[in-house]
Structure formats: structure tokens, C-alpha cells
N, C-alpha and C positions, 0 to 999 in steps of 0.2 A: 571612270566614275561609276559608283553604285547608285541605282535609283530606288527610291522608296515612296510609298504613298504619303501624300501630304493632306492633312485634315485641318478644319477650323475648330474652334473651341466648342462648336455645336455637334461635332462628330461627323460632319459631312465632308466628303472628299472634294478637295480643291484642285488637285493636280498631283504632280510628282516633284520630289526634291532630289537634287544631285548630292550624293554623299562622297566625301574623299575616301579613296581606297586605303590610304595610309592609316585612317582611323577606324573605318567600319569594314575593312576587307582583309583583316589579318587572320591567319590560321592560329588556332588556339594551341598553346603549349602549357599543359596543366602543371608541369613541374615549376615553370617560371611563375605562373599565377600563384601557386601555393607558396613559393618562397617569398614573394612580395607581400602577400596577405599576412603570412606568418610574421614577417619583419614589422609590419604595421601593428599587429596585435601586441608584439613584444614592446614596441616603442610606446604604446598606450598603457602598458601595464603599470599600475601604481604600486611601488615598492613600499608598502606600509608595515609589513611584518618586521618587528624588531624586538630583540631580547637584550637585556642588559648583562654585560659581563661583570666580573668581580670589581672592575675599576669604576663602574657606574652605579652599583647598588649602594643604597643609603645605609649608613651605620658601619659597624665593624672597625671602628678606629682604634680600639684598645684590644689587647690580648684577652681572650675570654677567661683564662685562668693561667696560673703560673706554669712554667715549663715542666717542673719536676715535683714529685712528692704528692701528687693528688691521686695517683693510680689510674688516671684517665689518659687517653691519647693526647698528644701535644697538638695544639692549634694556635695559629697566629692571628686569625681573623674570622669573624662570622660571615664575611663576604665570600668565603670559599665555596665553590660549586657543590661540595658534598654536604653543606649545611642547608637546612630549610630556609628559604628566603635569601639564599646567596645568589651569586652570579650564575649565569647559564653558559655551559661550555658548548661550542659549535652550534649555537642557536642561529635563527635567521637574523640577518642584519640589513638595515635599510641602505647600506652603502653599495649593495650589489647592483650592477648595471646589466639590464636585460636587453639593451638595444642591439640591434643587428643592422649592419650597414648594407644598403642596397644602392646600386648605382642609379642615377637619374634615367639613363636609357632603359634600364630593366624595368623601372617603375612605369615609364611611359608605354613601353611595349605591352606590359601586363594590362594596363588600362585600356589600350586599344583592342587587345584580345577579348577582354570582357565585354566591351561595347560591340565588337563584331559578333560575338557569340549570341548576345541578347538580340541584336538586330536580325540575325539569321533565324532565331527561334520565334520571331514576331513579338518580342516583349517590349519593343520601343514604339511609342506613338509619336510621330512627328507632326507638329501643329504649326500653322503659319505664324501665329502669335499667341502669347499667353498674358493678356492684360486683364487684371482684375479691377473693376470699377470701384468697388468698395471692399474694405477689409472685413468681409463677412464670411464665416465658415460655410454658410448655405450656398454661396455663389461658387466656391471651389468644389464643393461636393457635387453640384450640378455638372460642372465641367468634367470631373473625373468619371461620373456615371455615363455621360454622353460619349466619352472616349472608350467606354466599356473596359475600364481597368479594374480588375478584381484582384484583391490582395494588396500587399504593401506597395505603395507607389512613390516614386521620387520625381519631383518636378525640377528639371535642370534649368535654372534661370540664367539669362545672358549676363545680367548685372544685378546689383542690389535693388530689390523691389519690396519695399516695406509692406505694401498692401497685400501682396501674395503671401509673404512670410507670416503676417498676422492672421490672415484667413486660414492658413494651414496648420498653425501651431496647436490648435485644440483637437486636431484629428490624429488618432493613433496610427492609422493606416497610410497617412499622406505626410510627406516631408518635402522641404525645398532645399536646394543647394545651388550655389553659383557654379557656372561652367568651369571657371578657373580652379575650383576647389575639389572637383570630383576625383575619386581615387578608386582602385580596385576593391578594397575592403568594403567601403560604403556602398558601392554599386551592387556587390554581391548580397547585401542585406535586403535588397528590394527585388520584388518579382517583376514589377513593371517600371518603365521609365517614360516620362513625358518630356520630349525635347522640342522646344520651339525652334523655328528656323534661325533666328538671330543667335541662339545658343550654339548651333553648328559652326557659325562664323566665328564666334568667340573661342570655340575649341581649336579651330584652325589657327587663329592668331596667337593663341596662348601656347599650344603644344607643338604645332608643326614648325613655327618660327624658331622655337627653342632648339628643336632637333636640327634644323638647318644650320643655325649658328654654332652648335656644338660640333657638327660635322666639318664646318669650315675651320674651326680652331684645331681639330685633330689633323686636318690636311695641311694646315700651315706649319704645324710642328714637324711633320714628316719632311 
């Protein structure tokens, strides 16, 4: 087990917390982290660029002029790509799929590597509990200042906490996220993490149990 300093919301040391090595003790593999984050970026990409081909352009139902006798080049429709206002050839289409498949195990490993690296660099503040009495921004600002978190900070909640979410939503530098929803891409967007002790238990229950069950399934197949 890995030990880390445990504080209260006033920033005072309360003791130590035991962290699971499977989550906070992994060696970083930059290639794997890059692949997972890149896959996440591609899956979030909105494919809005779209051009109309000659079958989608309005008008051009009749032949512009007769085939012969005018001295001009023959044309069948004003929807042709060589006409102004006609269809576009080889333009971007919104049917394109940018998604890249990444295995669950790889995603989980990349997540553990990011958490391990942040913990090693002292970017994670572990607190005994993170209860907000009132959904006021002033209250959460005081907690973040006492924990001496400078820069963008993510508070990892063990479960849905409306008061904490409402208190942090007006702050540009502070965000909240449930422990079950954390991922490598979002974690890399923040300099500091605030993780309450119950959130560590939620991570164990959510991620480690999935890993054990997947390993059992693979062993049963063999």
C-alpha cells in the first residue's frame, strides 16, 4: 500500500491514508496515455463540416440549353460541380467516423498511470471529507485556498453532491466530477486534484472490481 498525507477541509493534517498500489502505484507509459487521450479526443469530435454534392444542391432540374446549335459547351444540369452554385466534389461530409476503439483495460491502465504520476508529483490533495454546508461559491473558494491549490483544480466527488456542484459551477478554475466518471483526458486538463477519502473507496469499487471480473472471464475462457 502507498501512504499519503490526509488533510481536513481546513488544510490541517489529520493523519495518513493508505492508497491502493493498483491505482496510485503504476509506472507511466507515455505511449499508452497518448493513445487513450487521442482516442477520447476523436470520439468527442463533432463532425459538423458538410458540403452538398450535385444530388443535394437545389435547382438544376432542366437542361440549361439545348444540346446542339448554340455554339456553347453542352451541359445537362446547373448542379454540375463546374458550375457556380453547383455541387462540391470531394468536399467534407458529416458521415465520416473519427472514432478510434480502445480496450477497457487500456483505458483503465492509462487512468491509473495519470493518477500515479500526479500523486508522485504532489498534485493530489487527499482530504478526510468534502462536505459543503451551503451551495455557495465563497465556501468552496475557502476550502481550495486552505488546501493551497493554485491553478485549475478538479474535485473528485464520491457520489452526486448537488451542493458542491452548485458551489463550484461559477468558478473558472474549479470543477467537480464523480469518481466513477474520471478519465485520463479530463484529469490531464487540471493541474491539481482534490480527492476525499470516500472517493478512493469509490475508485476501488468501480475500477478494481471491473478489472478482477474481466480477468476471471478471460481465465474461464482459457
